[in-house]
RONUGU-551694 format. One record per residue (C-alpha): residue number from 0; residue in three letters; y, z, x. Coordinates in Angstrom, 2 decimals. Layout:
N
- pos, code, Y, Z, X
- NUM, Ala, Y, Z, X
...
This chain:
443
- pos, code, Y, Z, X
- 0, Met, 25.66, -11.79, 6.97
- 1, Lys, 28.62, -9.48, 6.24
- 2, Ile, 29.43, -6.90, 9.34
- 3, Phe, 30.34, -3.26, 8.61
- 4, Lys, 31.43, -0.38, 10.56
- 5, Tyr, 29.72, 2.48, 9.92
- 6, Pro, 30.51, 5.30, 8.70
- 7, Ser, 32.98, 3.54, 6.27
- 8, Lys, 33.52, 3.38, 2.76
- 9, Glu, 32.60, -0.23, 2.57
- 10, Ala, 29.36, 0.45, 4.66
- 11, Glu, 28.42, 3.19, 2.29
- 12, Ala, 28.94, 1.12, -0.66
- 13, Arg, 26.76, -1.66, 0.60
- 14, Leu, 24.04, 0.70, 1.48
- 15, Leu, 24.11, 2.30, -1.74
- 16, Ser, 23.74, -1.17, -3.54
- 17, Ile, 20.49, -1.79, -1.54
- 18, Ile, 19.15, 1.72, -1.73
- 19, Asn, 19.37, 1.88, -5.31
- 20, Arg, 17.99, -1.42, -6.21
- 21, Gly, 14.72, 0.69, -6.06
- 22, Ile, 11.68, -0.26, -8.22
- 23, Ser, 12.58, -0.64, -11.94
- 24, Phe, 11.11, -2.50, -14.84
- 25, Ser, 12.63, -3.45, -18.05
- 26, Arg, 11.42, -2.05, -21.24
- 27, Lys, 10.76, -5.71, -22.34
- 28, Asp, 8.35, -6.01, -19.34
- 29, Gln, 6.87, -2.67, -19.93
- 30, Leu, 6.04, -3.54, -23.73
- 31, Ser, 4.65, -6.95, -22.72
- 32, Val, 2.22, -5.60, -19.79
- 33, Ser, 1.10, -2.48, -22.15
- 34, Arg, 0.18, -5.24, -24.68
- 35, Ile, -1.64, -7.10, -22.07
- 36, Leu, -3.57, -3.90, -20.91
- 37, Glu, -4.60, -2.82, -24.17
- 38, Asp, -5.63, -6.33, -25.43
- 39, Val, -8.04, -6.64, -22.58
- 40, Arg, -9.28, -2.90, -23.00
- 41, Lys, -10.11, -3.60, -26.26
- 42, Asn, -11.45, -7.35, -26.36
- 43, Gly, -12.78, -7.59, -22.94
- 44, Asp, -13.73, -10.97, -21.81
- 45, Arg, -12.32, -12.70, -24.79
- 46, Ala, -8.90, -11.45, -23.94
- 47, Leu, -9.14, -12.08, -20.29
- 48, Ile, -10.15, -15.48, -20.68
- 49, Arg, -7.45, -16.16, -23.20
- 50, Tyr, -4.51, -15.04, -20.71
- 51, Ile, -6.36, -16.95, -17.82
- 52, Arg, -6.21, -20.22, -20.10
- 53, Lys, -2.64, -19.76, -21.27
- 54, Phe, -1.11, -18.76, -17.83
- 55, Asp, -3.50, -20.29, -14.93
- 56, Ser, -6.13, -22.53, -15.72
- 57, Pro, -6.44, -23.96, -18.98
- 58, Ser, -10.00, -25.09, -18.82
- 59, Met, -11.44, -21.85, -17.44
- 60, Ala, -14.99, -21.21, -18.95
- 61, Pro, -16.22, -17.44, -19.54
- 62, Asp, -19.20, -18.49, -17.05
- 63, Ser, -16.81, -19.52, -14.38
- 64, Leu, -15.22, -16.18, -14.19
- 65, Lys, -17.42, -14.68, -11.44
- 66, Val, -17.28, -16.77, -8.24
- 67, Thr, -20.87, -17.93, -7.25
- 68, Arg, -22.74, -17.35, -3.92
- 69, Lys, -22.76, -21.16, -3.76
- 70, Glu, -18.92, -21.49, -3.97
- 71, Ile, -18.60, -18.53, -1.27
- 72, Asp, -20.90, -20.31, 0.98
- 73, Ser, -19.61, -24.00, 0.67
- 74, Ala, -16.11, -22.74, 1.60
- 75, Ser, -17.21, -22.34, 5.11
- 76, Lys, -17.28, -25.86, 5.42
- 77, Met, -13.83, -26.61, 4.38
- 78, Val, -11.92, -24.35, 6.95
- 79, Gly, -11.29, -25.25, 10.39
- 80, Lys, -12.79, -23.58, 13.46
- 81, Ala, -9.40, -22.16, 14.80
- 82, Phe, -8.92, -20.43, 11.54
- 83, Ile, -12.36, -18.74, 11.86
- 84, Thr, -11.55, -17.64, 15.32
- 85, Ser, -7.79, -16.17, 14.58
- 86, Leu, -9.66, -14.48, 11.48
- 87, Lys, -12.55, -12.95, 13.61
- 88, Arg, -9.85, -11.42, 16.04
- 89, Ala, -7.69, -9.94, 12.94
- 90, Ile, -10.74, -8.68, 11.46
- 91, Gly, -11.92, -7.07, 14.67
- 92, Gln, -8.75, -4.95, 15.36
- 93, Ile, -8.01, -4.08, 11.76
- 94, Glu, -11.39, -2.60, 11.49
- 95, Ser, -11.19, -0.94, 14.80
- 96, Phe, -7.81, 0.87, 13.80
- 97, His, -8.73, 1.86, 10.36
- 98, Lys, -12.16, 3.44, 11.98
- 99, Gln, -9.87, 5.98, 13.61
- 100, Gln, -8.82, 7.23, 10.27
- 101, Ile, -12.40, 8.24, 9.12
- 102, Arg, -12.73, 11.89, 7.64
- 103, Met, -15.70, 13.86, 8.16
- 104, Ser, -17.12, 16.60, 5.82
- 105, Trp, -17.01, 20.16, 7.24
- 106, Thr, -17.79, 23.77, 6.87
- 107, Asn, -16.19, 27.04, 8.02
- 108, Ser, -17.76, 30.56, 8.20
- 109, Glu, -15.48, 32.45, 9.98
- 110, Arg, -15.01, 35.09, 7.15
- 111, Gly, -18.01, 37.21, 6.94
- 112, Gly, -20.44, 36.13, 4.09
- 113, Val, -18.14, 33.52, 3.19
- 114, Leu, -18.65, 29.76, 3.71
- 115, Leu, -16.07, 27.05, 2.82
- 116, Gly, -15.92, 23.40, 3.35
- 117, Gln, -14.86, 19.67, 2.27
- 118, Ile, -17.25, 17.20, 1.05
- 119, Val, -15.77, 13.94, 2.05
- 120, Asn, -17.07, 10.89, -0.15
- 121, Pro, -16.07, 7.23, -0.78
- 122, Val, -15.25, 6.12, -4.26
- 123, Asp, -17.98, 4.00, -5.65
- 124, Ala, -16.05, 0.85, -6.52
- 125, Ala, -12.66, -0.49, -5.28
- 126, Gly, -10.58, -3.45, -6.59
- 127, Ile, -8.58, -5.53, -4.12
- 128, Tyr, -5.85, -7.43, -5.92
- 129, Val, -5.03, -10.82, -3.92
- 130, Pro, -1.60, -12.59, -4.85
- 131, Gly, -2.35, -16.28, -5.66
- 132, Gly, 1.18, -17.43, -3.37
- 133, Lys, 2.84, -20.41, -4.46
- 134, Gly, 0.25, -21.03, -7.20
- 135, Gly, -2.91, -20.84, -4.85
- 136, Lys, -1.10, -23.32, -2.57
- 137, Thr, -0.59, -20.49, 0.39
- 138, Pro, -3.70, -18.38, 0.46
- 139, Leu, -2.83, -14.66, 1.31
- 140, Val, -5.35, -14.20, 3.52
- 141, Ser, -4.21, -10.99, 4.98
- 142, Ser, -4.48, -9.23, 1.71
- 143, Val, -8.07, -9.83, 1.55
- 144, Leu, -8.08, -8.25, 5.13
- 145, Met, -5.89, -5.32, 4.46
- 146, Gly, -7.46, -4.28, 1.18
- 147, Ala, -11.31, -4.77, 1.78
- 148, Ile, -11.41, -3.40, 5.40
- 149, Pro, -10.27, 0.05, 4.77
- 150, Ala, -12.59, 0.34, 1.63
- 151, Lys, -15.76, -0.82, 3.74
- 152, Val, -14.77, 1.37, 6.59
- 153, Ala, -14.60, 4.40, 4.02
- 154, Gly, -18.07, 3.19, 2.79
- 155, Val, -17.21, 2.11, -0.63
- 156, Arg, -20.37, 0.71, -2.30
- 157, Arg, -18.77, -1.86, -4.48
- 158, Val, -15.69, -3.80, -3.32
- 159, Val, -14.40, -6.13, -5.96
- 160, Met, -11.59, -8.82, -5.50
- 161, Val, -9.66, -10.57, -7.99
- 162, Thr, -7.26, -13.42, -7.28
- 163, Pro, -5.66, -15.93, -9.96
- 164, Pro, -7.07, -19.38, -10.01
- 165, Thr, -5.17, -22.65, -9.73
- 166, Lys, -4.87, -25.13, -12.69
- 167, Asp, -8.15, -26.76, -11.90
- 168, Gly, -10.01, -23.15, -12.04
- 169, Ser, -10.26, -23.26, -8.08
- 170, Ile, -9.60, -20.51, -5.30
- 171, Asp, -8.59, -21.64, -1.67
- 172, Pro, -11.57, -21.79, 0.38
- 173, His, -9.69, -19.79, 3.31
- 174, Leu, -10.02, -16.66, 0.79
- 175, Phe, -13.60, -16.85, 0.16
- 176, Val, -14.27, -17.16, 4.03
- 177, Ala, -12.12, -14.06, 4.62
- 178, Ala, -13.93, -12.07, 1.54
- 179, Lys, -17.03, -13.13, 3.09
- 180, Met, -16.41, -12.12, 6.44
- 181, Val, -15.29, -8.43, 5.61
- 182, Gly, -18.07, -7.89, 3.10
- 183, Val, -16.32, -8.43, -0.52
- 184, Asp, -19.14, -7.80, -2.83
- 185, Glu, -17.93, -9.70, -6.05
- 186, Ile, -14.98, -12.07, -6.71
- 187, Tyr, -13.34, -12.99, -9.78
- 188, Lys, -10.79, -15.58, -10.76
- 189, Ala, -8.14, -13.51, -12.49
- 190, Gly, -4.62, -12.46, -11.69
- 191, Ser, -1.69, -10.55, -12.95
- 192, Ala, -1.76, -7.79, -15.34
- 193, Trp, -5.06, -9.13, -16.98
- 194, Ala, -7.00, -8.71, -13.91
- 195, Ile, -5.62, -5.09, -13.39
- 196, Ala, -6.69, -4.34, -16.90
- 197, Ala, -10.34, -5.76, -16.37
- 198, Leu, -10.47, -3.65, -13.14
- 199, Ala, -9.14, -0.53, -14.62
- 200, Tyr, -11.22, -0.68, -18.07
- 201, Gly, -14.00, -3.15, -17.64
- 202, Thr, -15.20, -6.11, -19.53
- 203, Glu, -18.52, -7.39, -20.18
- 204, Thr, -18.36, -9.50, -17.15
- 205, Ile, -16.38, -7.07, -14.76
- 206, Gln, -17.77, -3.51, -14.54
- 207, Lys, -14.48, -1.20, -13.84
- 208, Val, -13.67, 0.25, -10.51
- 209, Asp, -12.37, 3.64, -9.30
- 210, Val, -9.38, 2.48, -7.33
- 211, Ile, -7.15, -0.66, -7.18
- 212, Val, -5.10, -1.79, -4.26
- 213, Gly, -3.04, -4.74, -3.21
- 214, Pro, 0.46, -6.16, -3.69
- 215, Gly, 1.31, -8.44, -6.40
- 216, Asn, 4.27, -9.53, -8.65
- 217, Ile, 6.44, -7.16, -10.92
- 218, Tyr, 3.51, -7.75, -13.72
- 219, Val, 0.56, -6.49, -11.38
- 220, Thr, 2.99, -3.70, -10.05
- 221, Leu, 3.49, -2.47, -13.62
- 222, Ala, 0.18, -2.63, -14.89
- 223, Lys, -0.95, -0.81, -11.63
- 224, Lys, 1.34, 1.93, -12.54
- 225, Ile, 0.55, 2.01, -16.09
- 226, Val, -3.41, 2.68, -15.39
- 227, Ser, -2.80, 4.72, -12.44
- 228, Gly, -4.63, 8.33, -13.89
- 229, Thr, -7.34, 5.99, -15.42
- 230, Val, -7.98, 4.63, -12.13
- 231, Gly, -6.48, 5.48, -8.60
- 232, Ile, -3.90, 3.04, -7.06
- 233, Asp, -2.24, 2.84, -3.47
- 234, Met, 1.17, 2.62, -4.51
- 235, Thr, 3.83, 0.99, -6.70
- 236, Ala, 5.28, -1.23, -4.07
- 237, Gly, 8.94, -2.83, -4.59
- 238, Pro, 10.37, -5.83, -2.69
- 239, Ser, 9.96, -6.22, 1.14
- 240, Glu, 12.47, -4.78, 3.69
- 241, Ile, 13.09, -4.70, 7.22
- 242, Leu, 15.53, -2.63, 9.36
- 243, Val, 16.25, -3.76, 12.97
- 244, Ile, 17.94, -1.17, 15.33
- 245, Ala, 19.04, -3.27, 18.48
- 246, Asp, 21.28, -2.41, 21.34
- 247, Lys, 22.63, -4.74, 24.16
- 248, Ser, 19.14, -5.52, 25.41
- 249, Ala, 18.09, -6.92, 22.35
- 250, Val, 17.73, -10.85, 22.16
- 251, Pro, 19.62, -12.02, 19.06
- 252, Glu, 17.47, -15.04, 18.42
- 253, Tyr, 14.52, -12.56, 17.96
- 254, Ala, 16.20, -10.13, 15.75
- 255, Ala, 17.66, -12.93, 13.44
- 256, Ala, 14.11, -14.41, 13.01
- 257, Asp, 12.57, -10.88, 12.21
- 258, Leu, 15.59, -10.14, 9.44
- 259, Leu, 14.86, -13.53, 7.90
- 260, Ser, 11.05, -13.16, 8.18
- 261, Gln, 11.30, -10.60, 5.08
- 262, Ala, 14.40, -12.35, 3.46
- 263, Glu, 12.30, -15.13, 2.55
- 264, His, 9.90, -13.10, 0.97
- 265, Asp, 11.98, -12.57, -2.37
- 266, Ala, 15.76, -12.67, -3.36
- 267, Leu, 15.30, -9.08, -3.82
- 268, Ala, 14.27, -8.22, -0.20
- 269, Ser, 16.45, -6.34, 2.20
- 270, Ser, 17.33, -7.12, 5.74
- 271, Ile, 19.45, -4.85, 7.74
- 272, Leu, 20.62, -4.77, 11.36
- 273, Leu, 21.75, -1.52, 12.72
- 274, Thr, 23.53, -1.59, 16.19
- 275, Asp, 25.81, 0.06, 18.70
- 276, Ser, 27.20, -2.98, 20.12
- 277, Met, 29.80, -5.51, 18.24
- 278, Glu, 28.62, -8.17, 20.65
- 279, Thr, 25.24, -7.79, 19.58
- 280, Ala, 26.36, -7.98, 15.79
- 281, Asn, 28.17, -11.09, 16.26
- 282, Ala, 25.46, -12.62, 18.06
- 283, Val, 22.87, -11.72, 15.52
- 284, Asn, 25.06, -13.18, 12.78
- 285, Lys, 25.39, -16.41, 14.41
- 286, Ala, 21.69, -16.62, 15.04
- 287, Val, 20.99, -15.91, 11.57
- 288, Glu, 23.50, -18.52, 10.12
- 289, Val, 21.60, -21.25, 12.77
- 290, Gln, 17.91, -20.19, 11.56
- 291, Ile, 18.35, -19.87, 7.84
- 292, Lys, 19.04, -23.42, 7.58
- 293, Lys, 15.73, -24.51, 8.98
- 294, Leu, 13.66, -22.55, 6.48
- 295, Glu, 11.34, -23.86, 3.98
- 296, Arg, 12.33, -21.06, 1.66
- 297, Lys, 16.02, -21.24, 2.68
- 298, Asp, 17.12, -20.76, -1.06
- 299, Ile, 15.33, -17.45, -1.29
- 300, Ala, 16.24, -16.02, 2.05
- 301, Glu, 20.17, -16.91, 1.47
- 302, Lys, 20.20, -15.02, -1.90
- 303, Ser, 18.51, -12.20, -0.33
- 304, Ile, 20.70, -12.15, 2.79
- 305, Ser, 23.87, -12.34, 0.68
- 306, Lys, 22.97, -9.63, -1.81
- 307, Tyr, 20.60, -7.04, 0.30
- 308, Gly, 21.45, -8.15, 3.96
- 309, Ala, 23.61, -6.24, 5.95
- 310, Ile, 24.85, -5.97, 9.91
- 311, Met, 26.06, -2.23, 10.63
- 312, Val, 28.13, -1.30, 13.82
- 313, Met, 27.06, 2.27, 14.49
- 314, Pro, 28.67, 4.76, 17.03
- 315, Asp, 25.57, 4.76, 19.00
- 316, Ile, 21.72, 4.66, 18.41
- 317, Ser, 21.01, 8.09, 17.58
- 318, Val, 23.37, 7.56, 14.47
- 319, Ala, 21.41, 4.60, 13.94
- 320, Ile, 18.06, 6.48, 13.70
- 321, Glu, 19.40, 8.94, 11.40
- 322, Leu, 20.64, 6.41, 8.78
- 323, Ser, 17.15, 4.85, 9.33
- 324, Asn, 15.69, 8.11, 8.25
- 325, Arg, 17.61, 8.21, 5.24
- 326, Ile, 16.99, 4.62, 4.04
- 327, Ala, 13.15, 4.93, 5.18
- 328, Pro, 12.51, 1.34, 5.56
- 329, Glu, 9.12, -0.19, 4.74
- 330, His, 9.26, -2.18, 8.31
- 331, Leu, 11.44, -0.37, 11.20
- 332, Glu, 12.00, -2.24, 14.50
- 333, Leu, 13.28, -0.74, 17.75
- 334, Gln, 14.77, -3.71, 19.80
- 335, Ile, 16.28, -1.18, 22.26
- 336, Lys, 15.98, -0.73, 25.71
- 337, Asn, 13.57, 2.29, 25.76
- 338, Pro, 12.31, 2.36, 22.13
- 339, Phe, 9.39, 5.15, 23.12
- 340, Glu, 12.23, 7.73, 23.63
- 341, Tyr, 13.07, 7.82, 19.85
- 342, Ile, 9.75, 7.99, 18.17
- 343, Gly, 9.91, 11.74, 17.58
- 344, Lys, 13.22, 11.29, 16.12
- 345, Ile, 11.71, 8.81, 13.29
- 346, Arg, 10.78, 10.65, 10.11
- 347, Asn, 10.79, 8.13, 7.40
- 348, Ala, 9.44, 4.70, 7.98
- 349, Gly, 6.36, 2.69, 6.70
- 350, Ala, 5.57, 1.03, 10.01
- 351, Val, 7.40, 1.09, 13.37
- 352, Phe, 7.39, -2.02, 15.79
- 353, Leu, 8.61, -1.18, 19.25
- 354, Gly, 10.22, -3.87, 21.92
- 355, Asn, 11.38, -7.22, 21.55
- 356, Tyr, 7.76, -8.51, 21.56
- 357, Thr, 6.67, -6.63, 18.58
- 358, Pro, 8.10, -8.40, 15.70
- 359, Glu, 6.83, -7.49, 11.95
- 360, Pro, 4.56, -10.17, 11.59
- 361, Val, 2.21, -8.57, 14.45
- 362, Gly, 1.76, -6.12, 12.11
- 363, Asp, 1.38, -8.42, 9.01
- 364, Tyr, -1.58, -10.13, 10.34
- 365, Ile, -3.22, -9.17, 13.60
- 366, Ala, -2.19, -5.65, 15.11
- 367, Gly, -4.48, -3.35, 13.21
- 368, Pro, -2.47, -0.91, 11.16
- 369, Asn, -2.37, -1.82, 7.31
- 370, His, 0.38, -4.15, 6.20
- 371, Val, 0.46, -2.44, 2.53
- 372, Leu, 3.39, -0.21, 3.28
- 373, Pro, 5.94, 2.04, 1.02
- 374, Thr, 9.04, 0.24, -0.05
- 375, Ala, 12.55, 1.34, -1.74
- 376, Gly, 12.55, 4.68, 0.28
- 377, Thr, 9.32, 5.94, -0.45
- 378, Ala, 8.14, 6.16, 2.97
- 379, Arg, 9.81, 9.54, 2.29
- 380, Phe, 6.74, 10.83, 0.82
- 381, Ser, 3.88, 8.19, 0.98
- 382, Ser, 2.07, 6.37, 3.64
- 383, Ala, 0.62, 2.91, 4.45
- 384, Leu, -2.77, 2.02, 2.62
- 385, Ser, -5.72, 3.65, 4.67
- 386, Val, -9.08, 4.71, 4.54
- 387, Asp, -7.84, 7.73, 2.80
- 388, Asn, -7.29, 5.78, -0.42
- 389, Phe, -10.66, 5.03, -1.00
- 390, Ile, -11.93, 8.70, -0.47
- 391, Lys, -12.29, 11.78, -2.44
- 392, Lys, -12.56, 15.23, -1.05
- 393, Thr, -14.71, 18.07, -2.92
- 394, Ser, -14.05, 21.64, -2.09
- 395, Leu, -17.34, 23.60, -1.20
- 396, Ile, -17.38, 27.46, -1.54
- 397, Ser, -20.07, 29.85, -1.26
- 398, Tyr, -19.53, 33.85, -1.45
- 399, Ser, -22.28, 36.33, -0.40
- 400, Lys, -22.76, 39.35, -2.46
- 401, Asp, -20.92, 41.59, -0.12
- 402, Ala, -18.02, 39.05, 0.42
- 403, Phe, -17.60, 38.93, -3.24
- 404, Phe, -17.17, 42.68, -3.73
- 405, Arg, -14.83, 42.92, -0.53
- 406, Glu, -12.40, 40.73, -2.45
- 407, Ala, -12.99, 41.64, -6.08
- 408, Lys, -10.43, 43.93, -6.81
- 409, Asp, -7.58, 41.48, -5.58
- 410, Ile, -9.03, 38.55, -7.68
- 411, Ile, -8.82, 40.78, -10.73
- 412, Arg, -5.28, 42.00, -9.90
- 413, Leu, -4.13, 38.36, -9.51
- 414, Ala, -5.64, 37.23, -12.57
- 415, Glu, -4.12, 40.06, -14.78
- 416, Thr, -0.97, 39.22, -13.31
- 417, Glu, -1.10, 35.76, -14.66
- 418, Gly, -2.30, 37.21, -18.07
- 419, Leu, -5.60, 35.56, -17.56
- 420, Gly, -7.92, 38.41, -18.91
- 421, Ala, -11.48, 36.13, -19.04
- 422, His, -10.75, 35.32, -15.36
- 423, Ala, -10.48, 38.85, -14.55
- 424, Asp, -13.43, 39.62, -16.78
- 425, Ser, -15.76, 37.11, -15.07
- 426, Val, -15.34, 39.17, -11.83
- 427, Arg, -15.31, 42.69, -13.63
- 428, Val, -18.69, 42.16, -15.36
- 429, Arg, -20.35, 41.57, -11.81
- 430, Leu, -18.69, 44.78, -10.74
- 431, Lys, -20.18, 46.55, -13.46
- 432, Lys, -23.69, 45.19, -13.02
- 433, Asn, -23.39, 46.55, -9.41
- 434, Pro, -21.61, 49.89, -9.07
- 435, Asn, -22.91, 51.00, -6.04
- 436, Asn, -21.77, 47.96, -4.27
- 437, His, -18.50, 48.19, -5.96
- 438, Lys, -17.65, 51.45, -4.38
- 439, Ile, -18.76, 50.66, -1.12
- 440, Gln, -17.38, 47.29, -0.44
- 441, Thr, -13.97, 47.61, -2.13
- 442, Lys, -12.62, 50.61, -0.31
């Protein structure tokens, strides 16, 4: 990794190249995904099966699209007891965290004769997209948990999971076990943009949903962006990213391992270290060189580190925090002596990991908070996937006769200022029907 001194023109240029990589889609990809979405919208199962056969499972039969109860039940015999133990711990802790996010309906009657409130309801149906992961060879179990658990905690009646099948039409049993344990109601063997289309528009086999969440490749992300508005989505997530702030108390090997934990995701992933110590900068750089050679996904990590990695030596930790706020990273680690002293200064980050023994993978799998996080600087205005993504809030308004007359003239005045006469008339007609109340209440 290249080491920069900050601030400097060279450091600024590197930062801009990382920050500006953003979330972008080529016109060709947009046209291609739009055609797929429209095809599935018009032709339903026929189009869906055609895409599955072409790109995933050549022999997929229409009646195999929906996963059967038998397939789900038999999966438990195909996974180890140790996996079940770890899964139970993760589920329990993720559920516990998300239960703290539950919102309640409320009413308020502080103004005489006026009752105001908010009704909180879950959406009726949610779609959880679970990526295939290396052609189905590496089941992304955590995606099942992070998508389905907040939906169930929110009270969603129908939780639907879609995930691409392998070439022989199967799905890894670990995904089935995870889905069963968190209460997923339906599972379908479909992936990519055509699965998003099926969830958004519905087909003969898959009923449409109200919200779609979950990570995916560029085609999944673009499909979600296009159908947003037809359904709710969590976010349009870009490549993964991590920013580690470290001082002399940091363990170089830890910092290096954490930087590489994101670099191995994608050649477009970014890994940045900010430190107030040149000694730490050099030590972490050497540790990265040693560790990267041992990675199974070495080629991906090397491309990521080469193009979107950086080590920057800062004047002090406070300057590092301010630069972090500007970058608004998906994952922010504070490997510094007193990390809790800086919490109040952090404004923009998807998730913050405090101390040398809180590496980013703790959040990915088991800590409790959701790992579906805003990327590409969008932590400036958006948040992690949560129970809020699966609820809608309805305003409740009730005025008594006296309360209405008390505020009637103000309503008319504001409506007429906007040139909306019919709005004013809907109030005025009530005044005319009740002239005595009008004289008394609007003084």
